C-alpha positions as CSV (number, residue, x, y, z in Angstrom):
1,M,13.8,72.1,-46.2
2,P,13.7,70.5,-42.7
3,E,10.0,69.7,-42.8
4,F,10.2,68.6,-46.5
5,L,13.0,66.0,-45.7
6,K,11.2,64.8,-42.5
7,E,8.1,64.2,-44.6
8,L,10.1,62.0,-46.9
9,G,11.2,59.9,-44.0
10,G,14.9,60.7,-44.1
11,E,17.3,60.6,-41.2
12,V,18.7,64.1,-41.4
13,L,21.3,66.3,-39.6
14,F,20.5,70.0,-40.2
15,L,23.0,72.7,-40.3
16,N,22.5,76.5,-40.1
17,T,18.7,76.3,-40.2
18,E,18.2,79.0,-37.5
19,I,16.9,82.3,-38.8
20,T,19.3,84.8,-37.3
21,G,19.4,87.5,-40.0
22,S,23.0,86.6,-41.0
23,F,24.6,83.7,-42.8
24,A,27.1,81.3,-41.4
25,H,29.1,81.6,-44.6
26,Q,28.7,83.1,-48.1
27,S,25.3,82.0,-49.4
28,E,26.4,80.9,-52.9
29,P,26.2,77.0,-52.9
30,V,29.6,76.5,-54.4
31,A,32.4,74.2,-53.4
32,E,34.4,76.8,-51.4
33,N,31.4,77.6,-49.2
34,L,30.6,73.9,-48.5
35,R,33.6,72.9,-46.4
36,V,31.6,72.5,-43.2
37,L,28.9,70.5,-44.9
38,C,31.5,68.2,-46.6
39,Q,33.1,67.5,-43.1
40,K,29.7,66.8,-41.5
41,V,28.7,64.4,-44.3
42,K,31.7,62.3,-43.5
43,E,31.2,62.6,-39.7
44,F,27.5,61.7,-40.0
45,R,28.2,59.0,-42.5
46,A,25.5,60.5,-44.6
47,D,24.4,59.3,-48.0
48,L,24.7,62.8,-49.3
49,G,24.7,66.4,-48.3
50,L,22.3,69.1,-49.7
51,A,22.9,72.9,-49.7
52,Q,20.4,75.5,-50.7
53,D,21.1,79.1,-51.6
54,A,19.4,82.0,-49.8
55,D,16.1,81.9,-51.7
56,A,16.0,78.2,-52.1
57,D,15.9,78.0,-55.9
58,R,19.4,76.5,-56.2
59,L,20.8,73.2,-54.9
60,A,24.3,71.9,-54.5
61,L,25.3,68.4,-53.5
62,V,28.0,66.6,-51.5
63,D,28.6,62.9,-52.0
64,E,29.0,60.3,-49.3
65,T,32.8,60.7,-49.4
66,G,32.5,64.4,-48.4
67,Q,33.3,65.7,-52.0
68,A,31.3,68.4,-53.8
69,P,30.9,67.5,-57.4
70,G,30.0,71.0,-58.4
71,E,26.6,72.8,-58.7
72,D,26.3,71.9,-62.4
73,F,25.9,68.2,-61.4
74,T,22.6,68.9,-59.8
75,L,21.1,69.7,-63.2
76,T,22.9,66.7,-64.7
77,L,21.2,64.3,-62.3
78,A,17.8,65.9,-62.6
79,V,17.9,65.8,-66.5
80,E,18.9,62.1,-66.4
81,Q,16.2,61.2,-63.9
82,V,13.4,62.9,-65.9
83,L,14.5,61.7,-69.3
84,R,14.8,58.1,-68.4
85,K,11.1,58.1,-67.4
86,K,9.7,60.7,-69.8
87,R,11.0,61.7,-73.2
88,G,10.9,65.3,-74.3
89,P,13.0,68.4,-75.2
90,V,15.4,69.9,-72.7
91,A,16.1,73.7,-72.3
92,V,19.2,75.1,-70.5
93,N,21.2,78.3,-70.7
94,L,24.4,78.8,-72.7
95,S,26.7,78.2,-69.8
96,A,25.3,74.9,-68.6
97,S,27.5,71.9,-69.1
98,M,27.7,70.1,-72.4
99,V,27.0,66.8,-70.5
100,I,23.4,67.9,-71.0
101,E,23.7,67.2,-74.7
102,D,25.4,63.8,-73.9
103,I,22.4,62.8,-71.8
104,A,19.7,64.1,-74.3
105,K,21.5,62.3,-77.1
106,K,21.3,59.0,-75.3
107,Y,17.5,59.4,-75.2
108,H,17.3,61.0,-78.7
109,Q,16.0,64.3,-77.4
110,P,16.8,67.9,-78.5
111,V,18.5,70.5,-76.3
112,Y,17.6,74.2,-76.6
113,R,20.1,76.7,-75.4
114,T,19.0,80.2,-74.1
115,K,20.3,83.4,-72.8
116,I,21.5,83.4,-69.1
117,G,18.6,83.9,-66.7
118,E,15.8,81.8,-65.3
119,S,13.1,83.7,-67.3
120,N,14.8,83.1,-70.5
121,V,15.0,79.3,-69.8
122,V,11.4,79.2,-68.7
123,E,10.2,81.0,-71.8
124,K,12.0,78.5,-74.1
125,M,10.7,75.5,-72.0
126,L,7.1,76.6,-72.4
127,E,7.7,77.4,-76.1
128,V,9.0,73.9,-77.0
129,G,7.3,71.9,-74.3
130,A,10.4,70.9,-72.5
131,V,10.1,68.2,-69.8
132,I,13.1,69.4,-67.8
133,G,15.4,72.4,-67.9
134,G,17.4,74.7,-65.8
135,E,20.7,76.5,-65.3
136,G,24.1,75.1,-64.5
137,N,24.4,76.9,-61.2
138,G,22.1,74.3,-59.5
139,G,18.8,75.7,-60.6
140,V,16.5,72.9,-61.8
141,I,13.2,73.7,-63.5
142,W,10.7,70.8,-63.6
143,P,7.4,72.0,-65.2
144,E,5.4,69.1,-63.8
145,V,5.6,70.9,-60.5
146,H,5.9,74.5,-61.7
147,P,8.0,76.5,-64.2
148,C,10.5,78.0,-61.8
149,R,13.9,77.1,-60.4
150,D,13.2,75.1,-57.2
151,S,15.7,73.3,-54.9
152,F,12.8,71.2,-53.4
153,T,11.9,69.6,-56.8
154,A,15.6,69.1,-57.5
155,T,16.0,67.4,-54.1
156,G,13.0,65.1,-54.8
157,L,14.3,64.1,-58.2
158,I,17.8,63.3,-57.0
159,L,16.6,61.4,-53.9
160,E,14.3,59.4,-56.2
161,Y,17.2,58.7,-58.5
162,L,19.4,57.5,-55.7
163,A,16.7,55.3,-54.2
164,E,15.8,53.7,-57.6
165,S,19.3,53.2,-58.7
166,G,20.6,51.7,-55.5
167,K,23.8,53.5,-56.1
168,S,25.7,56.1,-54.1
169,L,26.1,59.7,-55.3
170,S,29.8,59.1,-56.1
171,Q,28.9,56.0,-58.1
172,L,26.3,58.0,-60.1
173,T,28.8,60.7,-61.0
174,K,30.9,58.0,-62.8
175,N,28.0,57.3,-65.2
176,F,28.5,60.7,-67.0
177,P,31.3,62.1,-69.1
178,R,33.6,64.2,-66.9
179,Y,33.9,67.8,-67.8
180,Y,35.5,70.6,-65.9
181,L,34.0,74.1,-65.7
182,I,36.2,77.1,-64.9
183,K,34.7,80.5,-64.2
184,D,36.4,83.8,-64.0
185,R,35.7,87.5,-64.3
186,L,37.5,90.5,-65.7
187,P,36.8,94.0,-64.3
188,C,35.9,96.3,-67.1
189,P,33.9,99.6,-67.5
190,T,30.4,98.7,-68.8
191,E,30.8,101.0,-71.8
192,L,33.9,99.0,-72.9
193,A,32.7,95.5,-72.0
194,F,30.3,95.1,-74.9
195,R,32.7,96.7,-77.4
196,A,35.5,94.4,-76.3
197,V,33.3,91.3,-76.7
198,L,32.2,92.6,-80.1
199,E,35.8,92.9,-81.1
200,L,36.4,89.2,-80.2
201,R,33.2,88.3,-82.1
202,R,34.6,89.8,-85.3
203,K,37.9,88.0,-84.7
204,Y,36.3,84.6,-84.3
205,E,33.4,84.9,-86.7
206,R,34.6,82.0,-88.8
207,E,34.5,79.7,-85.8
208,N,31.5,77.8,-84.5
209,I,30.0,80.6,-82.4
210,S,26.8,81.7,-80.7
211,V,26.0,85.4,-80.2
212,L,22.8,84.8,-78.4
213,D,24.2,86.1,-75.2
214,G,27.7,87.7,-75.5
215,L,30.0,85.4,-77.4
216,K,30.3,81.6,-77.0
217,I,32.9,79.7,-79.1
218,I,32.3,76.1,-79.4
219,W,35.0,73.4,-80.4
220,K,34.6,69.6,-80.6
221,D,35.0,68.9,-76.9
222,S,35.4,72.4,-75.3
223,W,33.8,75.9,-75.3
224,V,34.2,79.3,-73.9
225,H,31.5,81.8,-73.0
226,L,32.3,85.5,-72.7
227,R,29.5,87.7,-71.4
228,P,29.4,91.4,-70.3
229,S,27.5,91.5,-67.0
230,N,24.2,93.4,-66.9
231,T,24.6,94.3,-63.3
232,E,28.3,94.7,-62.6
233,P,31.2,96.4,-64.5
234,I,32.8,93.0,-65.4
235,I,33.0,90.5,-68.2
236,R,32.3,87.0,-67.1
237,L,34.3,84.1,-68.6
238,I,33.4,80.5,-68.4
239,A,35.1,77.5,-70.2
240,E,34.5,73.8,-70.2
241,S,36.8,71.0,-71.2
242,P,37.4,67.3,-70.4
243,S,40.6,68.6,-68.7
244,A,40.6,71.1,-65.9
245,R,44.1,72.3,-67.1
246,Q,42.7,72.9,-70.6
247,A,39.6,74.7,-69.3
248,K,41.8,77.1,-67.2
249,K,44.2,77.6,-70.2
250,I,41.2,78.6,-72.3
251,V,40.0,81.1,-69.7
252,D,43.4,82.6,-69.2
253,S,44.0,83.0,-72.9
254,F,40.7,84.8,-73.6
255,K,41.2,86.9,-70.4
256,K,44.6,88.0,-71.8
257,E,43.0,88.8,-75.2
258,L,40.3,90.9,-73.5
259,K,42.7,92.8,-71.5
260,E,44.7,93.7,-74.7
261,I,41.5,94.8,-76.5
262,I,40.3,96.9,-73.5
263,K,43.6,98.6,-73.3
264,K,43.4,99.6,-77.0
265,L,39.8,100.8,-76.6
266,S,40.5,102.9,-73.5
């Protein structure tokens, strides 16, 4: 990233770029791990802060006020920047923010939802000829460069958007509907996790649901996604709503339901 940003002509302060074999903090580019970056952005009076994960396929942002808008906002900006110049389908996973539909609707373009995982998104993008896609964890896939998550292409798109708009990152965030994503996990033996989610699927089968990957229940302005992990003995819960309080309430409610079901199945 240092060489990339220097080539673009930016004035850059670099943090933690020395290869020492250990990380200065947890490598996930989420808000709780970006405190030092948020502080440095304000001290440096930077226009924005950029944080990559360990293998540089995900990107998180910090605005000029030192606030981290969330890793899902990386994909939001990238989708907006591409669609305003080139129309075409968008492909994202089931847990990406519903702001993606809001943006695509503005440009009269379809959104395709996939199972969680980069390969699933890429497969759908190639199938439908998507012009942009990715995952809500900061992973942007821009097929004009290559069909993989890439923090460098995400950085290029976002810097281009900032330069062309003449607006700050905090100003750009106000251009989009505000939703709040709450993520949680529930420890559960693998053999029970899938059975527990199946029980909920039966209970909510009359709702607007997707069973493409676990169970996603979709309401008018909110949703919840429950998915047994393929790598850990847990069930992942994600909810989104225009209210942070409501999103947390949804997660807590379904976490309670799952605990009761698991207890009965045990």
